[in-house]
Each structure stands twice: as structure tokens, then as C-alpha cells.
TIKERO-77657 format. One record per residue (C-alpha): x, y, z. Coordinates in pm, whole numbers, plus 32768, in hexadecimal, padded with zeros to 4 digits. Example, Ala and Ser with C-alpha at 12.3 -4.5 7.8 and 13.67 -1.06 7.14 Angstrom:
REM TIKERO-77657
<c1 = 84CE&c2 = 7E3E&c3 = 830C>
<c1 = 8557&c2 = 7F96&c3 = 82CA>
END
This chain:
REM TIKERO-77657
<c1 = D5F8&c2 = D1E2&c3 = CE14>
<c1 = D592&c2 = D076&c3 = CDEB>
<c1 = D63C&c2 = CF82&c3 = CED8>
<c1 = D727&c2 = CE6E&c3 = CE67>
<c1 = D71B&c2 = CCFA&c3 = CEAF>
<c1 = D86C&c2 = CC56&c3 = CEFD>
<c1 = D86B&c2 = CADD&c3 = CED6>
<c1 = D97D&c2 = CA1F&c3 = CF8D>
<c1 = D9E6&c2 = C909&c3 = CE9F>
<c1 = DB5B&c2 = C8DE&c3 = CEE1>
<c1 = DB3E&c2 = C7CD&c3 = CFEA>
<c1 = DBD1&c2 = C676&c3 = CFB3>
<c1 = DA9B&c2 = C5AB&c3 = D016>
<c1 = DB6F&c2 = C4BA&c3 = D0E4>
<c1 = DA4A&c2 = C404&c3 = D189>
<c1 = D97F&c2 = C3F3&c3 = D04A>
<c1 = DA98&c2 = C368&c3 = CF74>
<c1 = DA5A&c2 = C424&c3 = CE2E>
<c1 = DA10&c2 = C57F&c3 = CDAA>
<c1 = D8AA&c2 = C59A&c3 = CE22>
<c1 = D895&c2 = C70B&c3 = CDBE>
<c1 = D85D&c2 = C6A3&c3 = CC54>
<c1 = D786&c2 = C56B&c3 = CC88>
<c1 = D632&c2 = C582&c3 = CBE2>
<c1 = D4FA&c2 = C550&c3 = CCB9>
<c1 = D3E4&c2 = C605&c3 = CBFE>
<c1 = D30C&c2 = C577&c3 = CAE5>
<c1 = D3E4&c2 = C625&c3 = C9DF>
<c1 = D52A&c2 = C5D6&c3 = CA93>
<c1 = D52F&c2 = C712&c3 = CB68>
<c1 = D625&c2 = C721&c3 = CC89>
<c1 = D5BA&c2 = C786&c3 = CDE6>
<c1 = D65F&c2 = C8D9&c3 = CDC0>
<c1 = D595&c2 = C921&c3 = CC88>
<c1 = D45C&c2 = C915&c3 = CD5F>
<c1 = D501&c2 = CA0F&c3 = CE49>
<c1 = D555&c2 = CAF1&c3 = CD22>
<c1 = D3F0&c2 = CAD2&c3 = CC9F>
<c1 = D368&c2 = CB36&c3 = CDF5>
<c1 = D45F&c2 = CC57&c3 = CE08>
<c1 = D3FA&c2 = CCD6&c3 = CCB0>
<c1 = D288&c2 = CCDB&c3 = CD04>
<c1 = D2D6&c2 = CD81&c3 = CE53>
<c1 = D389&c2 = CE9D&c3 = CD9D>
<c1 = D4FF&c2 = CE56&c3 = CDB8>
<c1 = D5C9&c2 = CEF6&c3 = CCA1>
<c1 = D708&c2 = CE26&c3 = CC90>
<c1 = D78F&c2 = CCD0&c3 = CCEC>
<c1 = D8FE&c2 = CC95&c3 = CD3C>
<c1 = D981&c2 = CB32&c3 = CD2E>
<c1 = DA98&c2 = CB09&c3 = CE2C>
<c1 = DB64&c2 = C9EB&c3 = CD9C>
<c1 = DCC4&c2 = C969&c3 = CD6E>
<c1 = DD7D&c2 = C9DD&c3 = CC39>
<c1 = DD8B&c2 = C887&c3 = CB95>
<c1 = DC0E&c2 = C878&c3 = CB8C>
<c1 = DBD6&c2 = C9C2&c3 = CAD9>
<c1 = DBA0&c2 = C937&c3 = C97B>
<c1 = DAB1&c2 = C82E&c3 = C9F7>
<c1 = D9E1&c2 = C92E&c3 = CAB6>
<c1 = D9D7&c2 = CA1C&c3 = C990>
<c1 = D963&c2 = C905&c3 = C8A7>
<c1 = D865&c2 = C86E&c3 = C999>
<c1 = D7D3&c2 = C9A9&c3 = CA30>
<c1 = D84F&c2 = CAE9&c3 = C98F>
<c1 = D7A8&c2 = CAAA&c3 = C841>
<c1 = D654&c2 = CA3B&c3 = C8C4>
<c1 = D63F&c2 = CB63&c3 = C9B3>
<c1 = D689&c2 = CC66&c3 = C8A9>
<c1 = D56B&c2 = CD5F&c3 = C8A1>
<c1 = D4E0&c2 = CCDC&c3 = C9EB>
<c1 = D5D9&c2 = CD71&c3 = CAE2>
<c1 = D737&c2 = CE05&c3 = CAD6>
<c1 = D846&c2 = CD02&c3 = CB14>
<c1 = D9A5&c2 = CD2C&c3 = CB9E>
<c1 = DAB3&c2 = CC4A&c3 = CC2D>
<c1 = DB9B&c2 = CC5F&c3 = CD59>
<c1 = DCB1&c2 = CB68&c3 = CD9E>
<c1 = DD1D&c2 = CAD5&c3 = CEE8>
<c1 = DE8E&c2 = CA80&c3 = CEE4>
<c1 = DF69&c2 = CA25&c3 = D00E>
<c1 = E060&c2 = CB3D&c3 = CFC7>
<c1 = DF61&c2 = CC57&c3 = CFCD>
<c1 = DF80&c2 = CD4A&c3 = D0F2>
<c1 = E08E&c2 = CC77&c3 = D194>
<c1 = E198&c2 = CD83&c3 = D168>
<c1 = E2FD&c2 = CD12&c3 = D19A>
<c1 = E29F&c2 = CBEC&c3 = D276>
<c1 = E30F&c2 = CA90&c3 = D209>
<c1 = E1F5&c2 = C99A&c3 = D1C4>
<c1 = E247&c2 = C83C&c3 = D247>
<c1 = E26F&c2 = C738&c3 = D134>
<c1 = E16C&c2 = C654&c3 = D1D6>
<c1 = E060&c2 = C762&c3 = D1B8>
<c1 = DF78&c2 = C6F6&c3 = D09C>
<c1 = DE16&c2 = C760&c3 = D0F9>
<c1 = DD96&c2 = C8C8&c3 = D0D6>
<c1 = DDB6&c2 = C9B0&c3 = D201>
<c1 = DC3E&c2 = C9B3&c3 = D243>
<c1 = DB03&c2 = CA76&c3 = D1FD>
<c1 = DB6B&c2 = CBC9&c3 = D28C>
<c1 = DCA6&c2 = CBBE&c3 = D1B6>
<c1 = DBC6&c2 = CB6B&c3 = D08E>
<c1 = DAFB&c2 = CCA8&c3 = D0CC>
<c1 = DC40&c2 = CD6B&c3 = D0F2>
<c1 = DC9F&c2 = CCF4&c3 = CF94>
<c1 = DB75&c2 = CDC0&c3 = CF15>
<c1 = DC2C&c2 = CF02&c3 = CF70>
<c1 = DC16&c2 = CFF5&c3 = CE4C>
<c1 = DB07&c2 = CF26&c3 = CDA3>
<c1 = D9EC&c2 = CF53&c3 = CE9D>
<c1 = D9BA&c2 = D0BD&c3 = CF07>
<c1 = D846&c2 = D0BA&c3 = CF5A>
<c1 = D771&c2 = D00C&c3 = D063>
<c1 = D77D&c2 = CE97&c3 = D024>
<c1 = D6FD&c2 = CD46&c3 = D094>
<c1 = D7DA&c2 = CC16&c3 = D0C1>
<c1 = D764&c2 = CAAF&c3 = D095>
<c1 = D7F5&c2 = C953&c3 = D067>
<c1 = D7E5&c2 = C8BC&c3 = CF0B>
<c1 = D761&c2 = C76E&c3 = CF86>
<c1 = D647&c2 = C7E1&c3 = D06A>
<c1 = D4DC&c2 = C816&c3 = D006>
<c1 = D459&c2 = C941&c3 = D0CB>
<c1 = D2FB&c2 = C97F&c3 = D044>
<c1 = D250&c2 = CAB0&c3 = CFB1>
<c1 = D1F5&c2 = CB52&c3 = D0FD>
<c1 = D35F&c2 = CB73&c3 = D167>
<c1 = D3BF&c2 = CC37&c3 = D031>
<c1 = D293&c2 = CD1D&c3 = D04D>
<c1 = D2F1&c2 = CD6F&c3 = D1B5>
<c1 = D461&c2 = CD9A&c3 = D15E>
<c1 = D40A&c2 = CE8B&c3 = D043>
<c1 = D32D&c2 = CF59&c3 = D129>
<c1 = D440&c2 = CF74&c3 = D22D>
<c1 = D551&c2 = CFC8&c3 = D133>
<c1 = D486&c2 = D0D9&c3 = D08B>
<c1 = D3EC&c2 = D172&c3 = D1C4>
<c1 = D4C2&c2 = D12E&c3 = D2F7>
<c1 = D626&c2 = D0C0&c3 = D2A3>
<c1 = D731&c2 = D1B2&c3 = D31E>
<c1 = D89F&c2 = D1BB&c3 = D383>
<c1 = D837&c2 = D157&c3 = D4E1>
<c1 = D70A&c2 = D07D&c3 = D48D>
<c1 = D70D&c2 = CF20&c3 = D3F3>
<c1 = D617&c2 = CDFE&c3 = D3EF>
<c1 = D603&c2 = CC86&c3 = D405>
<c1 = D4DF&c2 = CBCB&c3 = D36D>
<c1 = D48F&c2 = CAE1&c3 = D48C>
<c1 = D406&c2 = C984&c3 = D44D>
<c1 = D35A&c2 = C8A2&c3 = D549>
<c1 = D44E&c2 = C791&c3 = D5AD>
<c1 = D34D&c2 = C67D&c3 = D57A>
<c1 = D333&c2 = C6E1&c3 = D40B>
<c1 = D4A9&c2 = C6C6&c3 = D3C9>
<c1 = D500&c2 = C562&c3 = D432>
<c1 = D577&c2 = C443&c3 = D359>
<c1 = D4EC&c2 = C2E2&c3 = D36F>
<c1 = D63F&c2 = C25B&c3 = D306>
<c1 = D72D&c2 = C2D8&c3 = D410>
<c1 = D77D&c2 = C3EB&c3 = D504>
<c1 = D79D&c2 = C557&c3 = D49C>
<c1 = D84C&c2 = C68F&c3 = D51B>
<c1 = D77C&c2 = C7C5&c3 = D559>
<c1 = D7BA&c2 = C920&c3 = D5E2>
<c1 = D6B5&c2 = C93F&c3 = D6F6>
<c1 = D651&c2 = CAAB&c3 = D725>
<c1 = D617&c2 = CB46&c3 = D879>
<c1 = D527&c2 = CC68&c3 = D83E>
<c1 = D4B6&c2 = CD84&c3 = D922>
<c1 = D352&c2 = CE09&c3 = D94A>
<c1 = D384&c2 = CEFF&c3 = D82B>
<c1 = D3E0&c2 = CDE7&c3 = D73C>
<c1 = D551&c2 = CE43&c3 = D736>
<c1 = D668&c2 = CD44&c3 = D749>
<c1 = D718&c2 = CD1A&c3 = D896>
<c1 = D805&c2 = CC0B&c3 = D81F>
<c1 = D822&c2 = CADC&c3 = D73A>
<c1 = D885&c2 = C98D&c3 = D7CD>
<c1 = D90C&c2 = C898&c3 = D6CE>
<c1 = D87B&c2 = C744&c3 = D727>
<c1 = D908&c2 = C612&c3 = D67C>
<c1 = D873&c2 = C4B6&c3 = D667>
<c1 = D708&c2 = C523&c3 = D685>
<c1 = D608&c2 = C412&c3 = D64B>
<c1 = D4B3&c2 = C394&c3 = D6BC>
<c1 = D4E8&c2 = C26E&c3 = D7A7>
<c1 = D41E&c2 = C12E&c3 = D7C3>
<c1 = D320&c2 = C1D6&c3 = D8A7>
<c1 = D2E9&c2 = C2F7&c3 = D7B6>
<c1 = D3AB&c2 = C3F8&c3 = D880>
<c1 = D4A7&c2 = C4D4&c3 = D7C9>
<c1 = D5FD&c2 = C4C3&c3 = D86A>
<c1 = D75F&c2 = C52D&c3 = D820>
<c1 = D8AC&c2 = C49C&c3 = D88E>
<c1 = D9DF&c2 = C54D&c3 = D911>
<c1 = DB04&c2 = C4FD&c3 = D9F6>
<c1 = DA1E&c2 = C507&c3 = DB25>
<c1 = D928&c2 = C409&c3 = DA99>
<c1 = D7C4&c2 = C41D&c3 = DA13>
<c1 = D6E8&c2 = C551&c3 = DA30>
<c1 = D57D&c2 = C58F&c3 = D9D4>
<c1 = D528&c2 = C6B5&c3 = D8F3>
<c1 = D3D0&c2 = C741&c3 = D8A3>
<c1 = D347&c2 = C6D8&c3 = D754>
<c1 = D2C4&c2 = C83C&c3 = D72B>
<c1 = D41A&c2 = C8D9&c3 = D75F>
<c1 = D477&c2 = C9D6&c3 = D654>
<c1 = D5AA&c2 = C967&c3 = D591>
<c1 = D688&c2 = CA08&c3 = D48F>
<c1 = D69A&c2 = C94F&c3 = D344>
<c1 = D79E&c2 = CA40&c3 = D2B6>
<c1 = D68F&c2 = CB25&c3 = D22A>
<c1 = D700&c2 = CC83&c3 = D28A>
<c1 = D6AB&c2 = CDE6&c3 = D228>
<c1 = D7D9&c2 = CECF&c3 = D232>
<c1 = D842&c2 = D033&c3 = D1F4>
<c1 = D992&c2 = D044&c3 = D13A>
<c1 = DA34&c2 = D0A3&c3 = D286>
<c1 = DA31&c2 = CF2F&c3 = D2D6>
<c1 = DB42&c2 = CEFD&c3 = D1D0>
<c1 = DC1F&c2 = CFF7&c3 = D287>
<c1 = DBE4&c2 = CF4B&c3 = D3D4>
<c1 = DC3A&c2 = CDFD&c3 = D333>
<c1 = DD83&c2 = CE87&c3 = D2B6>
<c1 = DDD7&c2 = CF0E&c3 = D40E>
<c1 = DD8A&c2 = CDCD&c3 = D4C6>
<c1 = DE23&c2 = CCE8&c3 = D3BF>
<c1 = DF7B&c2 = CD6E&c3 = D414>
<c1 = DF3E&c2 = CD1E&c3 = D583>
<c1 = DEC2&c2 = CBC4&c3 = D525>
<c1 = DFF9&c2 = CB78&c3 = D456>
<c1 = E0E5&c2 = CBEE&c3 = D566>
<c1 = E042&c2 = CAF7&c3 = D653>
<c1 = DFE0&c2 = C9D1&c3 = D575>
<c1 = E0A4&c2 = C9CD&c3 = D42F>
<c1 = E16A&c2 = C897&c3 = D499>
<c1 = E02D&c2 = C7CC&c3 = D4D6>
<c1 = DFD2&c2 = C72C&c3 = D385>
<c1 = DE69&c2 = C6F7&c3 = D3F1>
<c1 = DE27&c2 = C854&c3 = D47B>
<c1 = DD15&c2 = C91C&c3 = D3CE>
<c1 = DCB2&c2 = CA89&c3 = D3D6>
<c1 = DB37&c2 = CA77&c3 = D3E6>
<c1 = DA35&c2 = CB8B&c3 = D3B1>
<c1 = D99A&c2 = CB4F&c3 = D50C>
<c1 = DAF0&c2 = CB8F&c3 = D5A8>
<c1 = DAF8&c2 = CCEF&c3 = D516>
<c1 = D988&c2 = CD2A&c3 = D563>
<c1 = D9BD&c2 = CCC1&c3 = D6CB>
<c1 = DAE7&c2 = CDAD&c3 = D6F0>
<c1 = DA36&c2 = CEE2&c3 = D669>
<c1 = D901&c2 = CE9B&c3 = D73D>
<c1 = D9C3&c2 = CE6A&c3 = D87F>
<c1 = DA96&c2 = CF9F&c3 = D83A>
<c1 = D958&c2 = D06C&c3 = D81C>
<c1 = D9B3&c2 = D0E2&c3 = D6BF>
<c1 = D88E&c2 = D03B&c3 = D60E>
<c1 = D72A&c2 = CFC9&c3 = D65A>
<c1 = D6C0&c2 = CE8E&c3 = D5A7>
<c1 = D54A&c2 = CE57&c3 = D57E>
<c1 = D4E0&c2 = CCEA&c3 = D577>
<c1 = D3BC&c2 = CCE4&c3 = D483>
<c1 = D2EA&c2 = CBA9&c3 = D4AD>
<c1 = D26B&c2 = CAE6&c3 = D384>
<c1 = D178&c2 = C9C4&c3 = D388>
<c1 = D212&c2 = C936&c3 = D248>
<c1 = D27C&c2 = C7CB&c3 = D23A>
<c1 = D3F2&c2 = C7B1&c3 = D1FF>
<c1 = D488&c2 = C685&c3 = D151>
<c1 = D5DE&c2 = C635&c3 = D0CD>
<c1 = D6D8&c2 = C52A&c3 = D06C>
<c1 = D7C9&c2 = C4FE&c3 = D18B>
<c1 = D7E1&c2 = C38A&c3 = D139>
<c1 = D7B5&c2 = C2CC&c3 = CFF2>
<c1 = D68D&c2 = C21A&c3 = D092>
<c1 = D5DB&c2 = C36B&c3 = D0AC>
<c1 = D5C7&c2 = C38D&c3 = CF30>
<c1 = D488&c2 = C2C0&c3 = CEEF>
<c1 = D3CD&c2 = C381&c3 = CFFC>
<c1 = D43D&c2 = C4CD&c3 = CF69>
<c1 = D3C8&c2 = C464&c3 = CE11>
<c1 = D278&c2 = C3F2&c3 = CE9C>
<c1 = D24C&c2 = C53C&c3 = CF54>
<c1 = D28F&c2 = C605&c3 = CE1A>
<c1 = D1A5&c2 = C528&c3 = CD4F>
<c1 = D095&c2 = C56C&c3 = CE4F>
<c1 = D0CC&c2 = C6E6&c3 = CE41>
<c1 = D0B9&c2 = C6DD&c3 = CCC6>
<c1 = CF7E&c2 = C607&c3 = CCCF>
<c1 = CEDF&c2 = C703&c3 = CDBE>
<c1 = CF2A&c2 = C81F&c3 = CCD0>
<c1 = D02B&c2 = C8D3&c3 = CDAC>
<c1 = D131&c2 = C8B2&c3 = CC9A>
<c1 = D111&c2 = C87A&c3 = CB22>
<c1 = D178&c2 = C72D&c3 = CA8E>
<c1 = D294&c2 = C7E1&c3 = C9DE>
<c1 = D31E&c2 = C909&c3 = CAA0>
<c1 = D3B2&c2 = C9C3&c3 = C979>
<c1 = D2EE&c2 = C937&c3 = C857>
END
């Protein structure tokens, strides 16, 4: 069975200020996620699922569904605040989605095969998809998942700090835990640091970080449903609380239920965390096209 690619595109892009998921960066107006889909197709993935909000369905069908016809199967899943909440009352001030693990949970019944998860606004590179496909077709199991691990130094922004899940890995390449580090940046002396309540801390530029590129067995959806209930019971009144994929991954690893292999890639990540990142993203894609890594028109 061919694996599926789930693209998380329901976020509100609060720091970016607009719907960056549909902004064109390629020579023919391609979005970042179209490059991911192109890489997934040539790696061997059989289906793409757009995880979106209901009000964006028509726009996604018009912008992507038609051009992908005959290239890869396309389906849609919808992240809505009321899904999987049960009889709990959602606070009126809650506006933003519940987070990435809830987004994957919203794929229940739609994704029933091994699948990869990525962000819509991140460029991951061909190597990552080739390695994800190999894992999903050869090694994925109910008790075995994967993270495509990127070198921290290749995931920074020149226009502000970033948040990254720094992976602690054992000698066998399996995940021990993920530490969410916020406000990571390269300081004036060139050293990469992060800030927390205790102050500034140095972090290795070669540290393996999660960029929300995961390889999962469908059992992950069941775990997400289980832990989402626990999350709501604890945090439903906090309007800023989010149920993240790394939270679920960390729980199943520490419980001993699942091994998560951190698969290193040398690929250069880039993305549009800030509006100021956009010109650099466009220049990077132009360079890849000029070097022949991608055609001038992905679907032409």
C-alpha cells in the first residue's frame, strides 16, 4: 500500500499576517506545499490529504485539486474546534485551532495507511521525502514511528527567532525525548542560543530538530484521540493552549509503547515564519530550478 502525505494547512499564520499556505513562490506561481507534493509524488506517495478549515475547501479544490488530477489522489480533512470535544463546552474566547495533533486526529477515517505529516509552509527538500517513503513502506508499525531530523543550523531565520523541537537521540538513533525550545536564534557572536525563564542557553548547531515532518502508522491517530481528551480536561479553559504532535510523540515514547526513529537528512530547510522570509524563499526556489532540481513549471 502506498503511503499518504498529510499537509497541515489549517493554521492561522498569526506571525506571518496572511494566508501563506497559498502564496506563490515558484516561477509559475507554485506554493511551497506544491514542491512538497511534487517531491512526494516522485518518491512514490499515493495520496495527499489537505488538512484545512471548512471555509477554505472551495479555494483548495480550485487551486490544487484540479492541477493535481492524474498526478496523485487528493482528499480533504477538516479541522474544526468542535471535533472530538465530546460534551465539553468550548470557551467563547477560543478562536485558534487546537493544534497539530488535533489536526491529525481530524484525519480519522480518512487516513488508514502509513502516512507522513508536514507543514504547508515549510520547504523540506527531496531527500526528506525519499527517506520518509522508505521508512513508511519498510519499517512503519503500530509501535514504530519516525521523525525526519534536520540540522538546527539549517532551520534558522534571518528575520527573527524560531521555535524548534530539539531531539535527544540514543545510540541506536531512537528518540529519547523532544524539548520544545522557543526563541532560538544565532547571537552576535555566531553562537545559537535559546531563551527560557532561566535565561540564555547555548545549543549545538548540529542538534537534530523536528520540523513537523513525521512518519506515522495509523495507530498514532488512536493515541491522539486518547490523549486529546486528557489535554482538554486539563487545558480547555486556556485559550492559547495547543495540542501538539510532539506532545503525543513524547508521551508514547516515555510510556514505552512506541519507538521513534530520528532519521537524519542533510537537506536545507526553509520556510516563511515571517513576511521578511519571503524574498529569501523565492530566491532559494529560483536557485533550485536554475540548477535543474525542479522544472520551471511543476505540473506543466
